N, C-alpha and C positions, 0 to 999 in steps of 0.2 A: 396295290395293282400283283396279280399274281404275275410268276414269273414265266414268261412267254421264251420258252427254248426254241431257235433256229429250225432244227429239225424237227421240233413237233408239230409248230406251225410256223412256216416262211411265211405266209402272205402276211400276216398279222405282224409278226416281228419285221417284216418288211415296212411295212406302215409303219410303225413306230419309229424305227432307225429314220424313217422321211421325218416324221413328227419333231423326234430329240432333234436333227439338224438343224430344221425351221427357229429353233424356240433355241438352241444354243448361239446361232448367227443371230436373232431379232430381243430376244430380252422377253420380260412377260411386261404389260402392260397396255399392248394394241388393242383393235376392235377385233373379234372375233372374224371380220370380213377379212382384214390383212391377214392373219393365220390361216384362213382357207384360202386364198387368192398363191399365196406362200409355199401350204404345202400341198397345192394340185404343182406346182414345177417340180417342187421335190420326189412327187409322186411319179407325174413324167420320167425326171431325171432316174427315175429308180426302175424304169421297163415295166410302172404298171399301169395298165387301163381302168380309167375311172368316169362314171357319172357325175357332174357336180349338179345338186341339185332339183334330184328328177321328181316330179307329180307323184304319187303315188295315189290309182286309182284302186278302191275298194271293191271287189263285188258282194252286194249284200244282198239276198232274197231273189238271187239270181239277177241280178242288175250292178252294174259296173257305175260305182258314185265315185265321181273327182273330190275327194276331201280336202286336198289344197296340203295335205301334208307332204313336207320335201324333207326328205333326210341332207345332212352338208353334202355328203359323199356316200356313193355304190362303188367297192373298187371290186378288180376282176369279176363282178355281178357273184362276190360270195361273203363278201364283208361291209355293212353299215357304219359309217365315220360320223360321229357325231361331236361338232367340236365347240368348244366353249372358251370364253374369256372370263370366267366370274373368281370370287373370292374365295369359294368353295365349291363344291359340288353338293347339290344337293338330291333327297329322292327324287324329287321331279325329275329331273332330269334321266337317271336310269330309267322312269318310267320312259318317257318320251324315246329313249333308243330300243328298248322291250316293244314299246308298241309300232315302232317303224319294223322292227326284225318279223317283228309277228305279221303283221299288215303285207309287209312286203315277200313274208316267207325264207329269210334269208337266217342262217341258222348263226351264224356269228357275226358282235359288234362291238365298237372301241367307242368308247367314251374319253375325248381329250382333251383336261382342261390346260390351257396353255398360260392360265396364271396359276398354277398352284407352283407352290415353292418347297421342296422342289420337285419338280414337273414328274417325275416318278410314281409322285404322289397323287396327282391329277389323270394317273391314262387308268382305265375303267377296261375289261374284257370281258364278255359275257358271252356266255352259248347258251341260246336257250333248250337244246337237251338235257343240259346238267341242270339249268332254273326251272325245270318242269320236272324233271323226275320226282 
């Protein structure tokens, strides 16, 4: 995980903090849906707004297409958060997050794997402009 400083990116810092609180309280080994529900509580407590599992419609050839793509969370309309409860993060998980970011036109994304030990090894922050540069 790259080090995220509170003063350089307070939003992702707050999201990661809420996720760390959830992981500390619950440990690893639960289903992704449980971490999702508890993280929503944590985000609310942190004063952050979010949309849970929105359907991303994509414009193609001038026509809006309902793709069925559903990122886990969009926080403050500025960060896509994709949750996992896997033994390890795979390249396909990062590709999924990048796809959601591009389709939603959201610059920043977080991939959080609640089964990673230690948890910090399962936190990936992605920024489109840095990846495409």
